[in-house]
matplotlib code that plots the C-alpha trace (Angstrom):
import matplotlib.pyplot as plt

x = [20.4, 19.7, 21.2, 22.8, 23.1, 26.9, 26.5, 23.8, 26.3, 29.1, 26.9, 25.7, 29.6, 30.5, 28.2, 28.8, 32.0, 30.9, 28.7, 31.2, 34.0, 31.6, 30.5, 34.5, 35.3, 32.6, 33.5, 37.3, 35.7, 33.9, 37.2, 39.6, 37.1, 38.4, 34.7, 34.8, 32.1, 33.2, 32.3, 28.5, 28.7, 29.5, 26.9, 24.5, 25.3, 23.8, 20.4, 20.1, 20.7, 19.1, 15.9, 16.3, 16.2, 13.0, 11.3, 12.0, 10.2, 14.3, 16.1, 17.4, 16.6, 19.3, 18.2, 14.8, 15.5, 17.9, 15.0, 13.0, 15.6, 15.3, 17.8, 15.9, 14.6, 16.5, 20.1, 22.5, 23.3, 23.5, 26.9, 30.4, 31.2, 32.1, 28.7, 29.6, 29.8, 26.9, 24.1, 26.0, 26.3, 23.1, 24.3, 28.1, 27.6, 24.1, 26.5, 29.4, 27.4, 24.9, 28.1, 29.8, 26.3, 26.6, 29.7, 29.4, 26.8, 28.5, 31.0, 28.6, 26.5, 29.0, 32.3, 33.0, 33.7]
y = [176.9, 174.1, 174.9, 171.8, 170.6, 171.1, 175.1, 175.6, 173.7, 176.1, 178.9, 178.8, 177.6, 180.8, 182.2, 180.3, 181.7, 185.0, 185.6, 183.0, 185.6, 188.8, 187.0, 185.8, 189.5, 190.7, 188.8, 190.3, 193.6, 193.8, 191.6, 193.9, 197.1, 197.7, 198.6, 200.5, 200.9, 197.5, 195.6, 197.0, 195.7, 191.9, 192.6, 193.7, 190.7, 189.1, 190.1, 190.2, 186.4, 185.6, 187.7, 185.0, 182.2, 183.5, 184.5, 180.4, 179.0, 178.7, 176.5, 178.0, 178.7, 177.0, 174.4, 174.1, 174.5, 171.3, 169.4, 170.0, 169.0, 165.8, 165.6, 164.6, 166.6, 167.4, 166.6, 169.3, 168.2, 171.7, 172.5, 171.2, 170.8, 167.4, 167.1, 166.7, 170.6, 171.6, 170.2, 172.2, 175.6, 176.8, 176.4, 177.6, 180.8, 182.3, 181.7, 183.5, 185.9, 186.5, 187.0, 189.3, 190.7, 191.6, 192.9, 195.3, 196.8, 196.8, 198.9, 201.1, 201.6, 201.8, 202.3, 205.1, 208.3]
z = [-3.0, -0.9, 3.0, 4.5, 7.8, 7.7, 6.5, 9.6, 12.2, 10.6, 11.5, 14.7, 15.8, 14.3, 16.2, 20.0, 19.4, 20.2, 21.7, 24.4, 23.8, 24.4, 27.8, 28.8, 27.9, 30.3, 32.3, 31.9, 32.1, 35.3, 37.2, 35.8, 35.6, 32.3, 31.2, 27.7, 24.6, 23.7, 27.0, 26.7, 23.2, 24.3, 26.9, 24.4, 21.5, 24.6, 26.0, 22.6, 21.9, 26.0, 23.5, 21.1, 23.3, 24.8, 22.5, 20.6, 23.2, 25.1, 22.1, 19.5, 16.1, 14.7, 16.1, 15.3, 11.2, 11.5, 13.4, 10.6, 8.1, 10.2, 13.1, 16.3, 18.6, 21.3, 19.8, 20.1, 15.9, 15.1, 16.8, 16.2, 20.0, 21.8, 23.6, 26.9, 26.5, 24.2, 26.7, 29.3, 27.1, 29.3, 32.9, 32.4, 30.0, 32.1, 35.4, 33.8, 32.5, 35.4, 37.5, 34.8, 35.0, 38.8, 38.9, 36.1, 37.9, 41.1, 39.9, 37.6, 40.4, 43.2, 42.3, 40.1, 40.8]

ax = plt.figure().add_subplot(projection="3d")
ax.plot(x, y, z, "-o")
ax.set_aspect("equal")
plt.show()
Protein backbone atom coordinates (compact mmCIF):
# COMPACT_ATOMS: atom_id res chain seq x y z
CA UNK A 1 0.00 0.00 0.00
CA UNK A 2 1.42 3.33 -1.06
CA UNK A 3 1.00 6.22 1.36
CA UNK A 4 -0.51 9.37 -0.12
CA UNK A 5 0.06 13.03 0.62
CA UNK A 6 -3.51 13.29 1.93
CA UNK A 7 -2.86 10.49 4.43
CA UNK A 8 0.34 12.17 5.62
CA UNK A 9 -1.49 15.49 5.96
CA UNK A 10 -4.21 13.84 8.03
CA UNK A 11 -1.71 12.11 10.33
CA UNK A 12 0.35 15.29 10.67
CA UNK A 13 -2.73 17.37 11.45
CA UNK A 14 -3.86 14.91 14.14
CA UNK A 15 -0.39 14.93 15.71
CA UNK A 16 -0.37 18.74 15.55
CA UNK A 17 -3.68 19.02 17.41
CA UNK A 18 -2.64 16.50 20.07
CA UNK A 19 0.64 18.32 20.70
CA UNK A 20 -1.11 21.71 20.65
CA UNK A 21 -3.50 20.44 23.31
CA UNK A 22 -0.48 19.28 25.31
CA UNK A 23 1.05 22.76 25.07
CA UNK A 24 -2.20 24.42 26.13
CA UNK A 25 -2.75 21.91 28.94
CA UNK A 26 0.74 22.51 30.28
CA UNK A 27 0.04 26.26 30.25
CA UNK A 28 -3.31 25.76 32.00
CA UNK A 29 -1.71 23.52 34.62
CA UNK A 30 1.09 25.98 35.22
CA UNK A 31 -1.12 29.05 35.51
CA UNK A 32 -3.84 27.37 37.58
CA UNK A 33 -1.43 25.44 39.79
CA UNK A 34 -3.35 22.22 39.06
CA UNK A 35 -0.29 20.13 38.29
CA UNK A 36 -1.12 16.45 37.84
CA UNK A 37 0.48 13.44 36.24
CA UNK A 38 -1.30 14.47 33.01
CA UNK A 39 0.67 17.71 33.11
CA UNK A 40 3.91 15.75 33.01
CA UNK A 41 2.58 13.48 30.24
CA UNK A 42 1.77 16.58 28.18
CA UNK A 43 5.18 18.12 28.88
CA UNK A 44 6.89 14.82 28.04
CA UNK A 45 5.11 14.47 24.71
CA UNK A 46 6.09 17.99 23.66
CA UNK A 47 9.69 17.39 24.77
CA UNK A 48 9.79 14.15 22.75
CA UNK A 49 8.53 16.07 19.72
CA UNK A 50 11.25 18.67 20.33
CA UNK A 51 13.93 15.97 20.33
CA UNK A 52 12.52 14.51 17.10
CA UNK A 53 12.65 17.95 15.50
CA UNK A 54 16.21 18.60 16.71
CA UNK A 55 17.41 15.24 15.38
CA UNK A 56 15.83 15.91 11.98
CA UNK A 57 17.32 19.39 11.60
CA UNK A 58 14.30 21.32 12.91
CA UNK A 59 12.10 19.96 10.15
CA UNK A 60 9.32 17.53 10.89
CA UNK A 61 10.01 14.07 9.45
CA UNK A 62 6.51 14.11 7.94
CA UNK A 63 7.41 17.30 6.06
CA UNK A 64 10.49 15.56 4.69
CA UNK A 65 8.33 12.61 3.65
CA UNK A 66 5.90 14.88 1.77
CA UNK A 67 8.83 16.57 0.04
CA UNK A 68 10.12 13.15 -1.04
CA UNK A 69 6.69 12.53 -2.59
CA UNK A 70 7.16 15.55 -4.83
CA UNK A 71 6.01 18.66 -2.98
CA UNK A 72 8.32 21.63 -3.15
CA UNK A 73 10.85 22.10 -0.37
CA UNK A 74 9.84 24.55 2.32
CA UNK A 75 6.15 24.43 1.52
CA UNK A 76 3.67 23.62 4.22
CA UNK A 77 1.83 21.12 2.08
CA UNK A 78 1.95 18.49 4.79
CA UNK A 79 -0.73 19.76 7.20
CA UNK A 80 -4.37 20.84 7.00
CA UNK A 81 -3.95 24.38 8.36
CA UNK A 82 -4.06 27.83 6.78
CA UNK A 83 -0.62 28.73 5.41
CA UNK A 84 -0.30 31.93 7.50
CA UNK A 85 -0.80 29.88 10.69
CA UNK A 86 1.23 26.86 9.62
CA UNK A 87 4.25 29.10 8.99
CA UNK A 88 4.02 30.43 12.55
CA UNK A 89 3.44 27.21 14.50
CA UNK A 90 6.93 26.96 15.98
CA UNK A 91 7.17 30.55 17.28
CA UNK A 92 3.64 30.49 18.70
CA UNK A 93 3.69 27.04 20.29
CA UNK A 94 7.34 27.33 21.30
CA UNK A 95 6.74 30.58 23.15
CA UNK A 96 3.65 29.27 24.93
CA UNK A 97 5.42 26.04 25.90
CA UNK A 98 8.52 27.88 27.13
CA UNK A 99 6.37 30.12 29.32
CA UNK A 100 4.58 27.04 30.63
CA UNK A 101 7.85 25.38 31.55
CA UNK A 102 9.12 28.46 33.37
CA UNK A 103 5.90 28.79 35.37
CA UNK A 104 5.84 25.04 36.11
CA UNK A 105 9.43 25.14 37.34
CA UNK A 106 8.72 28.14 39.56
CA UNK A 107 5.67 26.41 41.01
CA UNK A 108 7.44 23.11 41.58
CA UNK A 109 10.69 24.53 42.94
CA UNK A 110 9.46 27.50 44.98
CA UNK A 111 5.72 27.36 45.57
CA UNK A 112 5.13 23.77 46.66
CA UNK A 113 4.71 22.98 50.31
